[in-house]
N, C-alpha and C positions, 0 to 999 in steps of 0.2 A: 463478441468471443465466447464460442461454445468452455463451462468452466466448471471445477465442482462444484457440489452442491456448500451451498456455507449449512444451511440445519443438520448437513452431515457427517457435515467433520466439525458440527459444534456436540454433537450425540456421542463420539467418541471417548467414553472414558478407563476403560479398565483394560487398565496394562497388560504387554503380550505377555504369559507368563513365559517365565527359564530367566531370562539374559537381564543379566545385574542392569539396573540402568534405564530399563525397559519400558516403566512406569515414565521416569522424568520424559526422558525424551520421544514419546508419546502426547504427554501435554505439552512441550513446548512445540514438534511439529501440529498438534490442530491449537493453538496458540497462534500459530501464528497467520496458520491459516484462516482465523478466525481476525486476527488484526490485520492482515490486508483486506480483508473480505468490506471491515467496517472504511480504512480510510476509503477506499475504493468509493461504500455511499456516499461517505462525508463531502466527496468532490463533483457529485454531481447536481447536478441546477438547484436551487435553492425553489420550493414553493412551500405555501403552510403548512402543507404534510411535512415536507422535512423540516421545517421551524421548529414543528409541532413537535417532532423525534428529538432533538435536540432542547428543547425548553426541555419535555420526561426525563431527563437523564440515558436517553438511547446511547450515546454514543459517546460520552467520555467516562459514564463508571462499567461498562462494560467492555471497553478498550483500556481505560486502566489495570483491566481486571485480567485480561490476558498480555500484557504491557510487565505487570508481575508477576504474570509467566515467566515472559521467554529472559528477563532481566530486571528484577525490583527499584532496582535503582533508575529503570527509563522511567516508570512508573510514580516516580517521587522526582524526578529532574523540579524545578525550582525556576529552571530558565524556561517551561514553560508559562503558559496564561493557560490555566486547566479551568480556574471561572467562565473565563474566555465560552472552551469550548463548551460551555454549561448553559452561555448566553447571549448566544447571535444576534438576534434582533430579530426585527418583525422581515416577513418572506421579502415584502417589495425592497428595504432598506439592501437584503444580503445579494437580490439578484441583480440589483443596480451594481451594487459594488463587483458582485459573481464577474458581470459583462464587461464593467468598467478593468478592471486586471487580467482578464485572461482570453474574451471572444471580441473585444471593440478595439479602437482604433485606428484612422487610417493606411499602418502601415505596419497595422499585425498589431494587437495589444501586448502591454509594456512588459505582461510578467504572460507569455504562451503557459502552455501545458505540454507541447512536447520537445520531444528528450533534440532530435537533433535542429530544432535550435539555436541551442548552446555548445551544440557538440563539433559544429558543423560536417559541410559530407553529410546533409541529410539524406539526401535515397543512400548514400551508402548500408546510414543510422538503421533506416527501415526494414532494409533486407537481410541484416544481421538479427534483428527482431523479431523480424518472418520467420525464419532460418531456423531458432529457436522454439518457437510456438510449434511453426509445423514440424515440429524434432517430434514432441508430443501429440502431435492430431488432431492441434486444434488450429481452426483460419477466423480469421475477423467477419464481422456481422456483416452482407454487402448492407440488408435492411436501416441497420444502423448509424451504418459510413463508419465502422470506427478504423484508426489511422494505428501502425504499430509502433507510434512512437510516443503517444497519448501514455501520461500519467495514470489515468484510470483504468487503460488495458495492459498497462504491464501492474499493472498493480491488481488486474485481473488474475497474471500469468499467474504473479507468485503468490496469491491467492492457492491457486488449483494446484501446484507443486509442493506446498506447505501440507496441500491434502491427499496428493500420494504419500506423501514422504508419510504421513502421519497410516493410511491405509498399510503402506509395505510395512510396516514396522507391528502395526494387527496382527500381521497374514503371518509373517515373522520371514520376512523376503527381504532383496537389500535394500537401503536407501538411498546406499550412495546414490546412483544416478540423479534423487528430486534431489539432492544439496546438495552436489557439484555446479546444476543448474542455479541454483538458487545464488552461491557465490558468483560462481561466470555475470549470471545474464544482472545480479544486483550493481555488480564490478561495476561494466560496461555497460548496462543503462540507469535507472532512477537515478545510482551514487557516486554514478559523474556527473549528474548535470542540476540534480535537486539543490547544495547547497549553493550554488547559483541564483537558484529559482529565492531562492529565503532573501537573501541579499537582494532581488531588486521589490519582493515584497516590501521589504525591507523602504528602501527608497523611494515608494508608490505611497506609504502611508499609510498600507495595508488596514482594510479593518482589523481586529482582533483576533475575531474567528482563524482566517481565516491563516493571517498568520501564526498560530499558536497551533494552528491544524499544521501545517506547513512546516515552523520549528519541531515537535513531536515525530513527525514523519523522519524528516530526515535525521536525525537523531536515533531514530533503530534501526535506519538503513547504511549510518554510520560506525554503528553496535555489531551490528549486522557483516557488515565487511569483516571484524577481526576476528567476530568466531567466525565467519563460516573462512577462511582464511587459513584460520587453526588449526578446524580440524580437518581430521584424517582422511 
């Protein structure tokens, strides 16, 4: 999927002058863009480079930093195993577990990352997701064979919306369309099925890294659902 450059989103620091709370709103939008990009990367197939990134704190430190900007309680949530996000284990072990949970299985993986497999009417779910993407001028990559209901695809879309919200705030434009899109997309797509995925991970005795990763994401989306529903 075409998406906003993470570095560009991360470079925004100066609040738009004038409107009250503009600095806080800009920091929050930028943090949302960054944190969704981190989750998307953390759900990619693990290799040696991936595990070095994890071991060097490339995930857990910036993740907690950005969550603290969004909602301090999220960064201190003791129900999330933060140490597991720092010590994921070897690339071989993590790759085997990734395949077992998300890729393998005679009748499909036990913990699929495709939302349409949880909410029913998968074709309808995918078509609705595509309409969200197309509305903002985004298309799926044919080369990478992305599917619209895959969790990584949906996180990249939320990363994009956070980036565009920050851009609008920085330019003095209306951020409302991007906030409304986040509210509706979270409620209708990842927020609607991620709790069931977390339950399946527990049932399967998933490796601590994946359990902690999806638990942290689930907490974030639950908090976002409440925040966005209350946003005028």
